Backbone as CSV, one residue per row, in Angstrom:
resi,resn,N_x,N_y,N_z,CA_x,CA_y,CA_z,C_x,C_y,C_z
1,MET,-14.959,-21.585,-10.574,-14.840,-21.071,-9.211,-15.589,-19.747,-9.098
2,ASP,-16.085,-19.447,-7.902,-16.732,-18.164,-7.639,-15.644,-17.162,-7.282
3,LEU,-15.199,-16.411,-8.269,-14.040,-15.544,-8.109,-14.436,-14.190,-7.528
4,THR,-13.754,-13.782,-6.457,-13.870,-12.424,-5.925,-12.467,-11.892,-5.676
5,VAL,-12.186,-10.732,-6.248,-10.875,-10.098,-6.115,-11.064,-8.740,-5.457
6,GLY,-10.323,-8.508,-4.386,-10.351,-7.218,-3.713,-9.198,-6.342,-4.171
7,PHE,-9.439,-5.026,-4.185,-8.417,-4.052,-4.541,-8.335,-2.972,-3.474
8,ASP,-7.134,-2.579,-3.129,-6.924,-1.343,-2.386,-7.196,-0.183,-3.345
9,LEU,-7.317,1.040,-2.806,-7.606,2.203,-3.654,-6.369,3.074,-3.861
10,ASP,-5.948,3.799,-2.814,-4.846,4.757,-2.953,-3.553,4.066,-3.364
11,MET,-2.994,4.504,-4.474,-1.719,4.038,-5.007,-1.768,2.588,-5.491
12,THR,-2.973,2.015,-5.537,-3.186,0.724,-6.187,-4.029,0.942,-7.436
13,LEU,-5.233,1.479,-7.251,-6.079,1.814,-8.397,-5.912,3.262,-8.847
14,ILE,-5.633,4.150,-7.904,-5.532,5.576,-8.240,-4.224,6.162,-7.724
15,ASP,-3.721,7.160,-8.452,-2.573,7.929,-7.973,-3.140,9.119,-7.217
16,SER,-3.348,8.926,-5.931,-4.036,9.933,-5.124,-3.124,11.042,-4.634
17,ARG,-1.850,11.003,-4.998,-0.920,12.003,-4.489,-1.282,13.440,-4.878
18,PRO,-1.620,13.740,-6.135,-1.952,15.135,-6.459,-3.147,15.661,-5.673
19,GLY,-4.191,14.844,-5.533,-5.380,15.280,-4.827,-5.161,15.426,-3.332
20,ILE,-4.470,14.473,-2.748,-4.211,14.533,-1.310,-3.291,15.702,-0.995
21,ARG,-2.296,15.923,-1.846,-1.415,17.080,-1.654,-2.241,18.379,-1.646
22,ALA,-3.166,18.503,-2.590,-4.006,19.702,-2.667,-4.892,19.837,-1.435
23,ALA,-5.425,18.725,-0.937,-6.289,18.780,0.236,-5.507,19.175,1.483
24,TYR,-4.297,18.646,1.639,-3.477,19.036,2.790,-3.117,20.519,2.718
25,ARG,-2.799,20.997,1.537,-2.460,22.416,1.408,-3.664,23.303,1.720
26,ALA,-4.842,22.869,1.323,-6.051,23.632,1.638,-6.312,23.645,3.136
27,LEU,-6.101,22.506,3.798,-6.296,22.444,5.245,-5.280,23.332,5.954
28,ALA,-4.039,23.321,5.484,-3.007,24.164,6.089,-3.352,25.637,5.925
29,ALA,-3.824,26.010,4.748,-4.180,27.408,4.510,-5.344,27.843,5.384
30,GLU,-6.285,26.945,5.602,-7.470,27.271,6.397,-7.154,27.383,7.878
31,THR,-6.278,26.506,8.361,-6.007,26.435,9.804,-4.783,27.231,10.226
32,GLY,-3.910,27.573,9.272,-2.661,28.243,9.614,-1.592,27.302,10.114
33,ALA,-1.875,26.000,10.112,-0.890,25.009,10.568,0.103,24.709,9.455
34,TYR,1.314,24.311,9.857,2.295,23.881,8.871,2.084,22.399,8.595
35,ILE,1.899,22.057,7.315,1.820,20.659,6.883,2.727,20.518,5.671
36,ASP,3.674,19.620,5.744,4.530,19.348,4.596,3.789,18.358,3.698
37,ALA,3.014,18.904,2.775,2.166,18.064,1.931,2.981,17.146,1.031
38,ASP,4.138,17.617,0.578,4.978,16.778,-0.275,5.496,15.560,0.478
39,ALA,5.831,15.743,1.738,6.272,14.606,2.548,5.104,13.682,2.870
40,ALA,3.953,14.265,3.146,2.785,13.472,3.537,2.389,12.481,2.448
41,VAL,2.492,12.891,1.185,2.039,11.999,0.118,3.034,10.882,-0.190
42,THR,4.181,10.878,0.486,5.098,9.744,0.360,4.767,8.649,1.358
43,ARG,3.776,8.900,2.221,3.458,7.947,3.287,2.026,7.448,3.199
44,LEU,1.456,7.421,2.006,0.053,7.059,1.867,-0.162,5.579,2.178
45,GLY,-1.311,5.303,2.762,-1.652,3.934,3.133,-2.328,3.888,4.486
46,PRO,-1.620,4.272,5.556,-2.226,4.245,6.896,-3.365,5.253,7.034
47,PRO,-4.167,5.126,8.086,-5.291,6.043,8.287,-4.849,7.508,8.347
48,LEU,-5.742,8.379,7.918,-5.491,9.818,7.878,-5.017,10.355,9.222
49,GLU,-5.625,9.896,10.297,-5.305,10.424,11.622,-3.833,10.246,11.973
50,GLN,-3.225,9.201,11.462,-1.801,8.961,11.748,-0.947,10.088,11.177
51,GLU,-1.243,10.504,9.961,-0.484,11.600,9.345,-0.799,12.930,10.017
52,LEU,-2.067,13.187,10.293,-2.434,14.460,10.916,-1.796,14.610,12.295
53,GLY,-1.546,13.499,12.955,-0.904,13.545,14.261,0.505,14.102,14.224
54,LEU,1.097,14.142,13.036,2.424,14.737,12.900,2.370,16.256,12.834
55,TRP,1.192,16.821,12.585,1.068,18.250,12.319,0.149,18.990,13.281
56,PHE,-0.647,18.257,14.050,-1.588,18.871,14.986,-1.463,18.209,16.353
57,PRO,-1.764,18.942,17.431,-1.824,18.316,18.753,-2.854,17.188,18.749
58,ALA,-2.611,16.178,19.539,-3.467,14.995,19.542,-4.938,15.341,19.764
59,ALA,-5.203,16.306,20.626,-6.585,16.659,20.927,-7.307,17.261,19.729
60,GLU,-6.548,17.822,18.787,-7.163,18.462,17.626,-7.321,17.520,16.432
61,VAL,-6.682,16.374,16.487,-6.662,15.490,15.326,-8.055,15.052,14.881
62,PRO,-8.959,14.621,15.773,-10.279,14.201,15.289,-11.019,15.298,14.526
63,ALA,-10.980,16.520,15.045,-11.667,17.621,14.361,-10.987,17.939,13.032
64,MET,-9.670,17.885,12.984,-8.957,18.159,11.744,-9.226,17.063,10.703
65,ALA,-9.353,15.834,11.161,-9.682,14.743,10.245,-11.068,14.946,9.647
66,ASP,-12.014,15.351,10.482,-13.363,15.614,9.979,-13.351,16.738,8.952
67,ARG,-12.600,17.794,9.255,-12.558,18.928,8.336,-11.862,18.554,7.032
68,TYR,-10.778,17.799,7.115,-10.086,17.334,5.913,-11.049,16.566,5.010
69,ARG,-11.817,15.676,5.592,-12.746,14.870,4.792,-13.852,15.732,4.185
70,GLU,-14.219,16.790,4.881,-15.244,17.689,4.346,-14.743,18.453,3.122
71,ILE,-13.507,18.943,3.177,-12.991,19.749,2.072,-12.386,18.899,0.955
72,TYR,-12.177,17.638,1.235,-11.512,16.742,0.294,-12.159,16.719,-1.087
73,PRO,-13.494,16.541,-1.191,-14.076,16.428,-2.534,-13.796,17.642,-3.422
74,GLY,-13.757,18.819,-2.847,-13.542,20.014,-3.637,-12.119,20.205,-4.116
75,HIS,-11.185,19.493,-3.528,-9.773,19.673,-3.872,-9.120,18.429,-4.470
76,ALA,-9.579,17.240,-4.093,-8.806,16.032,-4.378,-9.351,15.154,-5.498
77,ILE,-10.617,15.265,-5.829,-11.181,14.323,-6.798,-10.691,14.612,-8.211
78,ALA,-10.839,15.841,-8.663,-10.515,16.182,-10.054,-9.049,15.935,-10.424
79,PRO,-8.070,16.249,-9.544,-6.664,16.073,-9.955,-6.155,14.637,-9.905
80,THR,-6.959,13.706,-9.430,-6.477,12.344,-9.163,-6.733,11.422,-10.349
81,PRO,-5.675,10.895,-10.980,-5.864,9.980,-12.109,-5.893,8.517,-11.668
82,ALA,-6.414,7.686,-12.562,-6.286,6.239,-12.371,-4.856,5.836,-12.680
83,LEU,-4.364,4.842,-11.982,-3.046,4.294,-12.298,-3.132,3.414,-13.541
84,PRO,-2.041,3.259,-14.276,-2.074,2.428,-15.483,-2.593,1.026,-15.199
85,GLY,-3.550,0.608,-16.002,-4.100,-0.737,-15.880,-5.222,-0.885,-14.874
86,ALA,-5.602,0.186,-14.187,-6.608,0.063,-13.124,-7.964,-0.385,-13.674
87,ARG,-8.468,0.322,-14.665,-9.769,-0.049,-15.228,-9.716,-1.455,-15.817
88,GLU,-8.635,-1.737,-16.536,-8.506,-3.046,-17.173,-8.430,-4.168,-16.138
89,ALA,-7.817,-3.899,-14.986,-7.715,-4.917,-13.940,-9.095,-5.273,-13.396
90,VAL,-9.907,-4.240,-13.133,-11.268,-4.482,-12.635,-12.092,-5.202,-13.702
91,GLU,-11.954,-4.782,-14.940,-12.705,-5.422,-16.031,-12.265,-6.862,-16.236
92,ALA,-10.990,-7.153,-15.982,-10.497,-8.519,-16.149,-11.167,-9.476,-15.174
93,VAL,-11.437,-8.996,-13.973,-12.144,-9.831,-12.995,-13.527,-10.173,-13.527
94,ARG,-14.225,-9.163,-14.039,-15.572,-9.392,-14.569,-15.548,-10.302,-15.798
95,ALA,-14.544,-10.139,-16.646,-14.449,-10.972,-17.843,-14.314,-12.444,-17.498
96,LEU,-13.794,-12.720,-16.307,-13.653,-14.102,-15.839,-14.856,-14.552,-15.023
97,GLY,-15.905,-13.725,-15.022,-17.128,-14.078,-14.303,-17.086,-13.803,-12.819
98,GLY,-16.113,-12.968,-12.388,-15.953,-12.716,-10.960,-16.481,-11.365,-10.518
99,ARG,-16.311,-11.098,-9.223,-16.679,-9.820,-8.616,-15.420,-9.084,-8.213
100,ALA,-15.423,-7.764,-8.423,-14.319,-6.907,-7.992,-14.816,-5.997,-6.882
101,ILE,-14.112,-5.987,-5.764,-14.484,-5.125,-4.651,-13.299,-4.240,-4.286
102,VAL,-13.602,-3.071,-3.758,-12.566,-2.158,-3.279,-12.654,-2.102,-1.762
103,VAL,-11.540,-2.370,-1.099,-11.465,-2.323,0.357,-10.332,-1.375,0.710
104,THR,-10.664,-0.260,1.366,-9.715,0.833,1.540,-9.809,1.439,2.931
105,ALA,-8.724,2.063,3.349,-8.740,2.813,4.602,-9.376,4.182,4.431
106,LYS,-9.599,4.591,3.204,-10.144,5.925,2.932,-11.594,6.043,3.383
107,HIS,-11.985,7.273,3.716,-13.381,7.616,3.992,-14.235,7.114,2.825
108,GLU,-15.175,6.228,3.109,-15.878,5.537,2.023,-16.575,6.468,1.030
109,PRO,-17.290,7.524,1.475,-17.904,8.412,0.482,-16.893,9.037,-0.474
110,ASN,-15.719,9.413,0.021,-14.699,9.981,-0.859,-14.115,8.928,-1.800
111,ALA,-13.985,7.692,-1.325,-13.529,6.608,-2.197,-14.503,6.413,-3.350
112,ARG,-15.782,6.454,-3.046,-16.796,6.294,-4.095,-16.746,7.442,-5.099
113,LEU,-16.472,8.653,-4.622,-16.359,9.797,-5.528,-15.205,9.613,-6.513
114,HIS,-14.074,9.148,-6.015,-12.930,8.889,-6.902,-13.303,7.886,-7.987
115,LEU,-13.886,6.786,-7.594,-14.195,5.722,-8.541,-15.213,6.179,-9.574
116,ALA,-16.228,6.905,-9.135,-17.234,7.406,-10.064,-16.619,8.396,-11.047
117,HIS,-15.760,9.282,-10.535,-15.126,10.288,-11.391,-14.279,9.631,-12.476
118,LEU,-13.647,8.516,-12.152,-12.737,7.852,-13.080,-13.416,6.753,-13.898
119,GLY,-14.685,6.512,-13.641,-15.396,5.491,-14.391,-14.973,4.078,-14.065
120,ILE,-14.481,3.864,-12.857,-14.147,2.524,-12.383,-15.321,2.031,-11.547
121,GLU,-15.876,0.876,-11.904,-17.128,0.421,-11.303,-16.974,-0.945,-10.637
122,PRO,-16.498,-0.973,-9.409,-16.434,-2.250,-8.686,-17.828,-2.694,-8.260
123,ASP,-17.920,-3.932,-7.823,-19.212,-4.456,-7.370,-19.544,-4.018,-5.960
124,ALA,-18.535,-3.633,-5.185,-18.761,-3.150,-3.819,-17.572,-2.293,-3.415
125,VAL,-17.836,-1.345,-2.522,-16.784,-0.491,-1.966,-16.943,-0.488,-0.453
126,VAL,-15.862,-0.786,0.257,-15.876,-0.778,1.720,-14.723,0.097,2.192
127,GLY,-15.040,1.115,2.984,-14.027,2.024,3.482,-13.755,1.868,4.959
128,TRP,-12.831,2.696,5.453,-12.496,2.781,6.876,-11.774,1.549,7.418
129,LEU,-11.199,0.721,6.556,-10.510,-0.482,7.031,-9.044,-0.420,6.633
130,TRP,-8.178,-0.666,7.629,-6.731,-0.577,7.399,-6.051,-1.840,7.871
131,ALA,-5.085,-2.308,7.084,-4.229,-3.445,7.436,-5.068,-4.670,7.806
132,GLU,-4.819,-5.267,8.969,-5.523,-6.502,9.345,-7.033,-6.345,9.349
133,ALA,-7.527,-5.134,9.626,-8.976,-4.917,9.660,-9.618,-5.117,8.288
134,LYS,-8.839,-5.026,7.212,-9.396,-5.255,5.883,-9.911,-6.685,5.732
135,ALA,-9.400,-7.574,6.553,-9.834,-8.976,6.489,-11.321,-9.122,6.773
136,VAL,-11.900,-8.205,7.526,-13.337,-8.277,7.823,-14.139,-8.259,6.532
137,ALA,-13.858,-7.274,5.662,-14.590,-7.167,4.399,-14.184,-8.277,3.426
138,LEU,-12.901,-8.615,3.401,-12.456,-9.657,2.478,-13.116,-10.988,2.797
139,ARG,-13.259,-11.299,4.064,-13.952,-12.533,4.445,-15.438,-12.452,4.137
140,GLU,-16.035,-11.287,4.420,-17.469,-11.122,4.172,-17.818,-11.391,2.711
141,TYR,-16.970,-10.919,1.808,-17.243,-11.094,0.378,-16.591,-12.336,-0.204
142,GLY,-15.888,-13.094,0.607,-15.265,-14.327,0.142,-14.159,-14.111,-0.872
143,ALA,-13.349,-13.067,-0.672,-12.292,-12.753,-1.631,-11.170,-13.787,-1.570
144,GLN,-10.817,-14.314,-2.729,-9.672,-15.232,-2.799,-8.359,-14.487,-2.994
145,VAL,-8.448,-13.270,-3.532,-7.255,-12.484,-3.876,-7.461,-11.057,-3.397
146,TYR,-6.402,-10.451,-2.838,-6.455,-9.027,-2.508,-5.218,-8.362,-3.083
147,VAL,-5.449,-7.283,-3.830,-4.382,-6.583,-4.541,-4.131,-5.241,-3.862
148,GLY,-2.898,-4.981,-3.462,-2.582,-3.724,-2.800,-1.134,-3.330,-3.005
149,ASP,-0.811,-2.130,-2.527,0.536,-1.584,-2.733,1.332,-1.440,-1.445
150,HIS,0.732,-1.742,-0.308,1.352,-1.449,0.988,1.502,-2.730,1.792
151,VAL,2.487,-2.754,2.684,2.635,-3.925,3.557,1.396,-4.132,4.414
152,GLY,0.664,-3.062,4.718,-0.603,-3.211,5.429,-1.616,-4.001,4.625
153,ASP,-1.585,-3.856,3.292,-2.473,-4.630,2.430,-2.078,-6.105,2.444
154,VAL,-0.779,-6.363,2.488,-0.308,-7.742,2.584,-0.824,-8.379,3.873
155,ARG,-0.727,-7.639,4.968,-1.201,-8.182,6.247,-2.706,-8.422,6.215
156,GLY,-3.440,-7.518,5.585,-4.883,-7.703,5.485,-5.243,-8.950,4.707
157,ALA,-4.564,-9.163,3.584,-4.835,-10.348,2.770,-4.513,-11.621,3.542
158,ARG,-3.367,-11.647,4.197,-2.959,-12.855,4.907,-3.881,-13.142,6.092
159,THR,-4.330,-12.094,6.762,-5.267,-12.286,7.870,-6.577,-12.891,7.381
160,ALA,-6.982,-12.508,6.172,-8.238,-13.013,5.600,-8.080,-14.393,4.976
161,GLY,-6.845,-14.874,4.862,-6.615,-16.136,4.174,-6.707,-16.001,2.667
162,ALA,-6.544,-14.775,2.156,-6.577,-14.527,0.716,-5.157,-14.471,0.171
163,LEU,-5.018,-14.699,-1.130,-3.729,-14.570,-1.788,-3.372,-13.092,-1.849
164,SER,-2.170,-12.755,-1.420,-1.721,-11.368,-1.442,-0.976,-11.096,-2.738
165,VAL,-1.571,-10.229,-3.573,-0.917,-9.783,-4.804,-0.534,-8.322,-4.595
166,ALA,0.735,-8.015,-4.721,1.224,-6.665,-4.420,1.784,-5.998,-5.665
167,VAL,1.622,-4.680,-5.704,2.213,-3.867,-6.773,3.014,-2.740,-6.119
168,PRO,4.266,-2.532,-6.520,5.107,-1.514,-5.880,4.876,-0.121,-6.469
169,THR,3.608,0.259,-6.580,3.252,1.568,-7.139,3.022,2.610,-6.050
170,GLY,3.121,2.198,-4.783,2.966,3.105,-3.661,4.275,3.299,-2.927
171,PRO,4.215,3.475,-1.607,5.426,3.793,-0.852,6.328,2.599,-0.561
172,CYS,5.854,1.378,-0.801,6.624,0.186,-0.434,7.254,-0.457,-1.666
173,PRO,8.583,-0.581,-1.713,9.233,-1.237,-2.850,8.953,-2.740,-2.863
174,ALA,9.254,-3.357,-4.003,8.947,-4.778,-4.180,9.596,-5.640,-3.102
175,GLU,10.834,-5.331,-2.742,11.537,-6.144,-1.746,10.826,-6.099,-0.396
176,GLU,10.328,-4.933,-0.032,9.624,-4.803,1.241,8.305,-5.565,1.212
177,LEU,7.612,-5.544,0.080,6.355,-6.268,-0.045,6.590,-7.778,0.046
178,ARG,7.644,-8.251,-0.600,7.958,-9.683,-0.513,8.323,-10.072,0.919
179,ALA,9.110,-9.236,1.574,9.519,-9.531,2.948,8.322,-9.565,3.887
180,ALA,7.292,-8.783,3.569,6.091,-8.755,4.402,5.208,-9.978,4.181
181,GLY,5.503,-10.758,3.133,4.756,-11.981,2.904,3.862,-11.979,1.692
182,ALA,4.025,-11.017,0.776,3.223,-11.023,-0.442,3.456,-12.322,-1.210
183,ASP,2.386,-12.945,-1.672,2.502,-14.189,-2.434,2.974,-13.937,-3.860
184,VAL,2.539,-12.807,-4.417,2.872,-12.447,-5.792,3.183,-10.959,-5.813
185,VAL,4.248,-10.553,-6.495,4.545,-9.140,-6.703,4.600,-8.892,-8.205
186,LEU,3.689,-8.047,-8.686,3.638,-7.669,-10.089,4.223,-6.265,-10.248
187,PRO,4.738,-5.919,-11.426,5.307,-4.577,-11.588,4.273,-3.468,-11.459
188,ASP,3.053,-3.719,-11.925,1.939,-2.778,-11.791,0.677,-3.507,-12.237
189,LEU,-0.450,-2.801,-12.268,-1.720,-3.457,-12.574,-1.850,-3.881,-14.029
190,THR,-1.014,-3.351,-14.912,-1.112,-3.785,-16.299,-0.787,-5.276,-16.442
191,ALA,-0.085,-5.836,-15.470,0.266,-7.258,-15.506,-0.807,-8.141,-14.875
192,LEU,-1.807,-7.528,-14.250,-2.774,-8.345,-13.504,-3.669,-9.206,-14.387
193,PRO,-4.237,-8.704,-15.500,-5.147,-9.568,-16.274,-4.521,-10.886,-16.701
194,GLU,-3.287,-10.850,-17.198,-2.630,-12.086,-17.619,-2.383,-13.000,-16.425
195,TRP,-1.899,-12.426,-15.319,-1.664,-13.256,-14.134,-2.970,-13.855,-13.634
196,LEU,-4.038,-13.058,-13.604,-5.313,-13.523,-13.061,-5.897,-14.644,-13.912
197,ALA,-5.793,-14.515,-15.235,-6.288,-15.578,-16.108,-5.553,-16.886,-15.839
198,ALA,-4.234,-16.800,-15.650,-3.451,-18.003,-15.364,-3.821,-18.576,-13.994
199,TYR,-4.036,-17.712,-13.011,-4.425,-18.151,-11.666,-5.748,-18.899,-11.707
200,VAL,-6.738,-18.334,-12.404,-8.058,-18.963,-12.476,-7.964,-20.300,-13.202
201,ALA,-7.199,-20.355,-14.293,-7.051,-21.609,-15.029,-6.411,-22.683,-14.163
202,THR,-5.405,-22.295,-13.386,-4.738,-23.251,-12.499,-5.681,-23.752,-11.416
203,GLU,-6.459,-22.831,-10.837,-7.413,-23.225,-9.805,-8.471,-24.165,-10.366
204,GLN,-8.973,-23.863,-11.560,-9.998,-24.710,-12.160,-9.445,-26.091,-12.490
205,ALA,-8.205,-26.135,-12.989,-7.585,-27.424,-13.288,-7.378,-28.229,-12.013
206,GLY,-6.981,-27.536,-10.942,-6.786,-28.218,-9.669,-8.075,-28.790,-9.124
207,ARG,-9.158,-28.042,-9.249,-10.448,-28.540,-8.768,-10.920,-29.734,-9.591
208,ALA,-10.719,-29.652,-10.900,-11.111,-30.767,-11.755,-10.312,-32.018,-11.403
209,GLY,-9.012,-31.839,-11.166,-8.173,-32.975,-10.802,-8.586,-33.600,-9.489
210,ARG,-8.919,-32.753,-8.511,-9.352,-33.276,-7.211,-10.686,-34.010,-7.323
211,ALA,-11.575,-33.494,-8.180,-12.871,-34.151,-8.375,-12.695,-35.524,-9.014
212,GLU,-11.781,-35.601,-9.985,-11.512,-36.885,-10.636,-10.918,-37.886,-9.645
213,GLN,-10.016,-37.396,-8.794,-9.415,-38.280,-7.785,-10.471,-38.791,-6.816
214,ALA,-11.385,-37.931,-6.414,-12.432,-38.328,-5.475,-13.358,-39.347,-6.110
215,GLU,-13.685,-39.115,-7.397,-14.558,-40.048,-8.110,-13.890,-41.401,-8.257
216,ALA,-12.593,-41.384,-8.587,-11.862,-42.639,-8.732,-11.774,-43.369,-7.405
217,ALA,-11.550,-42.643,-6.327,-11.454,-43.278,-5.015,-12.780,-43.898,-4.615
218,GLY,-13.878,-43.214,-4.947,-15.188,-43.762,-4.638,-15.487,-45.026,-5.411
219,ALA,-15.068,-45.046,-6.683,-15.321,-46.238,-7.517,-14.496,-47.419,-7.036
220,ALA,-13.352,-47.156,-6.408,-12.477,-48.234,-5.963,-12.870,-48.836,-4.635
221,GLU,-13.806,-48.210,-3.932,-14.212,-48.735,-2.633,-14.956,-50.059,-2.810
222,PRO,-14.627,-51.047,-1.986,-15.306,-52.348,-2.119,-16.779,-52.228,-1.725
223,ALA,-17.602,-53.014,-2.432,-19.036,-53.015,-2.112,-19.248,-53.701,-0.771
224,THR,-20.263,-53.273,-0.034,-20.592,-53.887,1.256,-21.907,-54.618,1.151
225,ALA,-22.022,-55.716,1.876,-23.230,-56.531,1.821,-24.357,-55.841,2.553
């Protein structure tokens, strides 16, 4: 099979809480606004503007979002680690002959900076997509599987017709991910390589079985004069 697996970024591949906390604190110091950075990092997943709307008047949010993204590289990249199993999960896709793509709501240039800093090398990175909108990129790349930590990721996978694999490493517990419709819930990414190998083997066996059935059905058709 032509395997393509999509991954979310924040709290799926990377623990972005330390970096995002630092960026919010820098923005607060620069603007004089109060931002509870510790609370903000418990709500990662939705677009930045949603969180900024809690701390700034609506009219100021676009400018504050632009400024946050500008200062982000200087504050957020270095403190942000990969989550356990992240590199191995991406490598497992390649070991099976597939493509690994990252589809995230994050500003795409900053997403690329994180991945480069951590030595994680997907085949493609697509930013600025949240929840159902992630289906645009997942369909474009023909992803059969999308791995994420948020109920928004589950919705994106289901909208794209991809298998939703969820990990409760972000703000959503396993029960909430299952209730949202996740097809598979793993404890974290360290479990993905084994699950993915079994998934691919099952898919290949299913295709072989269907091909044999089709061949047998064709051989059984009566000849026509």
